[in-house]
Structure formats: structure tokens, C-alpha cells
Phi, psi and omega in degrees: 000319179295322179294322180294319178296321180294321179295317178297319180295323179293320179294321179296317179294324179295320179295318179297318180295318178296321180298314181294322182293321181283346183250030166114348181297319179289332181288342181288351179289147183297130177266126183297141179292133178255121183297137179293147180300136182290147178243156179282141176235136174286155179299323181291342180273348182275120182294139179289129181294146180300139180281141178290147179296143180288113184268000182287140177286151177301146179295144175100352179187160180286152180296137178083357181278170178266161179118179184296328185275306181260124182289162178291153179304134180096348178290143177271122182292146177281166179298146180297133177085350180266118181293140179290141179275114182267109183260354183253003179278132183245152172228144183262129173237157180231144183239136179161195356275146174262142187284331182211176185295322183297319178294318180294321180294321179296317179295319180296321178296320177297319180293321177297321178296337177269006177093009180265169178239083186287149176231125185269139175234143176245126180223163172274132181185189181256133182228147178293131184256334180155179177266125182260127177251130185211166176239130174298140180264127178292161181296331180286110183298324181297323180290325178294325177293323177296322178297315180298319180297318180294321180292317180296320180294332180275003177095007178269077187285341182270010177296135185210133177279134185199169179298140181262183183286344184242040177068000177256172178274148176223165172256113180285132177253007175127155177245123190236136176263358178240132183298322182297318180290322178296318179293325178295321180290322177299314180296324179294318179291322179294326178294337178270001179094010180262162177238087186287156173254160178229150180202152174282137176248140179234162177221159176257148180153200179287129175232161188240133176238151178239122178262138175219153177260129177249136171282163181294341181270353179283144178282174180293149181268130180263114181299335181298335179286352182255012179295150179275252181291153179297132180084354181285133182272130175226139176253074184271149177238153172236121181211177181290148178295148176295148181293140177290142178296143181295142180290139179282137179291000000 
């Protein structure tokens, strides 16, 4: 009797275990991950990996150092290949020559009004003096006297015979610093039947130059903006300042 009870109990436990196994107890065990089947990828579909930052120090100095090559600590580096904009670099230019102090003072005042700091220099040199209007003198002296008489009668009292630009004599009809007056004298001589010549005249002596410092961001300077009186002719130049003499040891 005892053996029969034990057999019945074993069968009951076996049925319970089979029931539990078929209803999910075995399924609760971890299922190993199965790798998904690999697929083909085109080279163009593969994203380019990010490039590592360039850890090399700039050429010409150690990283973090001071000076033109290595920036000071805390400086933000500029983009590679992009030149830095230097706004504090200055270059010296000079404007002139001016014939007298009044012309130079007028130009300096104009420059100060534009935000510049002009510096005046006086040097010995050649400066434009004006437009010269003249008449060539014929070889016949008697004919030149007739020309002078005709000019004086027409009101050109400043006509004067003098050496010309080509080793010959000419009759000077005046030296003019204004284009309008020079053209008026030419027209007056042409109305008398003459064919006057014109030429630039220069003189030697003290001339005036104005030096100014320009930043790299400043635009070019127009000498026409430094003219004095309206219609006044000036032959101004803009060029680099002369080099300073080297200091003596």
C-alpha cells in the first residue's frame, strides 16, 4: 500500500512539472541574441568618421606662447588658412609739394577734419609754379616788335620777351595758377591771330610736405580733396614718407 501511494505521488509531480514546462516556465529562460544577417553597404553610404583636431602647434612658436606665431593664452585661434586682419598696422604717406605755408595749412586743416594727425615738413626742392602761356618769337626782329605792339594795344600789358623753353626767345603772356585765367589768356591771343603755346613752370626753393599715418583699413587719399581756392591748380603727389635716418651708435 505504501509503494502504491508513492508511485501515485511521483506521477502527480511528473504531470505538474510537465504542465508547467509546457506553459512558459521553460520559455522564461534567456534566449541568446542572434545577430541580424549582415547587409551590403556602398562606399558612398558609409559616413566619413570625424577627423581628429589638429594638435600640432603653429609653426614658428610653441603652443600657448606669446608673439606673432603663438597666440597669448586665452586667444581664440582663427580659421586655418584665413589670414588675420591687422587693424593696428600703420603706414606713413606724404602729400605735397605745397608752394607756401598757407596752402600747406589749408591741407592740414582738411586732414584734421577727416580724423588724421598731419605733420608738416619743409624741404628744399622743386615745386610747380603755374601754367605759362607764351608766343614763339620769329627770327625777324622787326616782326617781333609788331607782335609786342599788337599785344599791348589789346590790353596784354604783361607781355614780355624772354628766353623760351627751347633755347629760343619767346614773348611771355603770363604765368597762371588758375586754369580759367590761363584759358582766357590763350583765347585772347588766338583772337589776335596768334597761336600761343603753354607749358608748366617750376621753381626751386622751400616746399612743404604733409606726413600722415594711415591704418590698413583706411582708404586711399585723394589729393584733389586738398585743393585750396576753387579753380586753383595744384600738382600734388601722394607717396611713401621718406625713410628716417638711422640712429648713430
